[in-house]
N, C-alpha and C positions, 0 to 999 in steps of 0.2 A: 436375272430375277430368280428368287428362291421359290421352290414349290415345297410346302411344308405340310406333311400329313398330320392330322390332329388326333391326339389320344386323350379323351376326356374320361375321368375316373370317378365312379361312384361305387362304394362298397367293394373296392378292390377289383372292379370289372371295367372293361372298356365299353363305354356307352356313347350314344348320340342323343341329344335333346332336340326339340323343335322350339324355336324362339326363346330358348333359355328356360323353358318350363320343365321343372324337375319331375312333374307327373307324366311326362311324355318319353321317359328314357327307354331306349331300346339297347339291349346288350348285343354287342358284336363279337367281343372276345371275353371269355371268362378270365383270361390272364392278359393284362395289358402288355406284358413283355413279349407275348406271342404276336401281338399287333406290331410292336416295335421291330421284331425280327422279320415280319412280313414286309414292312416298309423298307427295312435295310436291304433285304434281298431284291427288292424292286428298284433300288437305286437312290433312295432318299438320302440327302446330305444333312438334313435337320428334321427333327420332329418337335411338335408343339404339344405340351402336356398341361392339362388343367385338372387340378384337384377340385372337382365340383362341390364336394361336401365341405372342403376347406374354404372355398369361396363363400359359402353360405354361413359357415360357423365362425369364420374369422381366425382360423388356426389351421395349420397343415394337418390333414387327417390321413392321407394315403402315402405317407413317406416310404413305407416298405415297398409299395408298388413302384414308386419313382426310383428307388434304389435298384430294383430288379430290371427296370427299363434301362437304367444307366449301364448295367452290366451286359445287357443284351444288344445294345446299340452303340457302335463305336464311333459315330459321327456326333454332330452337335445336337444338344437338347436344350429347349427353353421351357421353363416351368412357371406356372402361375396358379393362383387360387389359394386364398387364405394367408398370404404372406404379409403380415402386418407388423413385424418387428425385425430389427437388425440381426437378432440371434438366429431367426429362421433363415434369413438371407445367408448368413455365414455357414449355417449347417448345410444348406443346399450346395453352396459352392464347395464346401469340404467334401461333399458327396461326389463331386465331379460334374455338377450341372454347369452348362456353359453360359446361359443367360437366364436372368430372373425377370419375370413380368410383374409389375406393380400396377394395380388398378385403383382400389379404394384408397390406398395410402396417398396417391397423387392428388386426390380430391380432398380428403379429410385430415391429412396429417402432413402438411407441406414441410414442416421442420424435419420429420423423419425422412421424407423423400430427399431432402437436401443432405442429410447425414449419410444416407445410403449412397447417394450420388457421389459425394466427396470421396468415399472409400472404394466404390466399385463402378465408377462412371461408365466405362466402355462395355460393361456387362449387364446394364440395366435397360430394360424395355418397358415403356409405359403402355398399358392397355387402355385405349379409349373406346369404351363400350357405350354406344349412343342409342337412344330411343327418341324419335322425333327431333333429332338434333341436339338433345340434352344428354349429358353423361349420366349413366346409371352405375351404381356401385353395389357392393355387398352381395355378390352372386347375381347381379342384375335385378335385384329385388327392390332397390330404392333408386328413384330418379332424382338427380340433383337439379340445381338451378344454374349449372355451369354449361355453357354452350361448348360443343365438341371442338370447334375451331379456336375458341378462346383458350381452352386447355392446351391445345396443340402449340399455340404461340407461347404460352407460359412454360411449357416443357422445353421448347427451343431456347427460351431465355435462361433457363436453369443450366443449359449446356448439354442436355441429353440429345441424342441424334435419331433414335428409332422408336416408332410407336406401332402398335397393332390396332387397326381401326375395325371395329365390328358394328354393323347396324343390326341391333338385336332383332328387329322385325324381319330381317332377311335370314337370320341364322336357322339352318336346318330346313329351310323352305325350298331350296334348290330352284330358285326363280331368278338367280343372278344377284350380284352384289349392288350396293348403292354407289354407282360410279361417280355421280356428281359430288357426293359427300367425300369420297376417297380423293378425288381430284382436288377438292378444296383443301384437304389436309396436306396433300402432296405440295400444294402451293406454299405451305408454311416452311418449305425447305427442310423437311424431315424425311428420313427413310420410312416409308409407310408400307407395312405388311397388311394386306387386305384380308378380311375374314368375314364369313357369313354369306351364305347363299350361292357360292361359286359352284356351278353345275355343269358347265360345258367348256370345251376347249376355246370357244370364242370368248367366253368370259375371261379366260386367262390371257388371250391375245389382247383384249381391250384393256385389261389391267396393265399389261406390259406397255401398251401404247400411251397410257396416261402417266406412266412413270412410277408405277408401284415397285417397291423394293422386293416384295415377296407376296405369296398367296398361301393362306392356310386353307386346306381343303379337308373336310370331314365326311359328311354323309355321302357326297358324290363319289368318293373313293370306296367307302364301305358298301355301298349298294351296287357298285360296278358301273355307275353312270359315266365316270371318267376312269381311265387306267392311269396309274402313276407314270408308267413308261411314256404314254402319249403326252401327258402334261409336261414332263421333263423335256421332251423333244420340242415342244412349242416354245420354250424359253431359252433354248440353247442358241 
């Protein structure tokens, strides 16, 4: 099971939000590549990068920061936020990004998702960001009418294998993830990377027990609630 530190970017800085609310941002690193170096030095094998401004605006905003992270971190990186066309996907892969995360596209532009999947199948991860069981898009600002487990089955049907599941109400709250929802998505026979609310080593153990493929951890790492070293030891 993967332990993946999160680097969320606003205005070129590494921040954390609470429940996806842009008004709650707290800066933890002025330079996101410094965060990447810290996680590299503590043993991370992959980091999760989200361009939060990009997610809201529908276009990549913090490309320069992503480029600097790529140079600073010699393991795998996955990037999401504002990726709404195949040109941006190609640009990121040319930059050396290992995996691209698509969220809004999976809900609003299935034709584009199929086009990207056909070209980059093994490098695409779909972000399922849910609020009350329904998928939210466009930086979590819009709630759709699509159930999270229905989208998971559709993604499986397209031929993709990995999703990131986030319960928005859990994100940044450090009260534990939505285990029932995650297990439900795991039952779709997808590789599920859990995100949102992971706060203790017991949370990580439970995710491992229910078959999660990975865990993205943000605020708990930045505040020192969990050490990356201990988290990595739990999943070995």
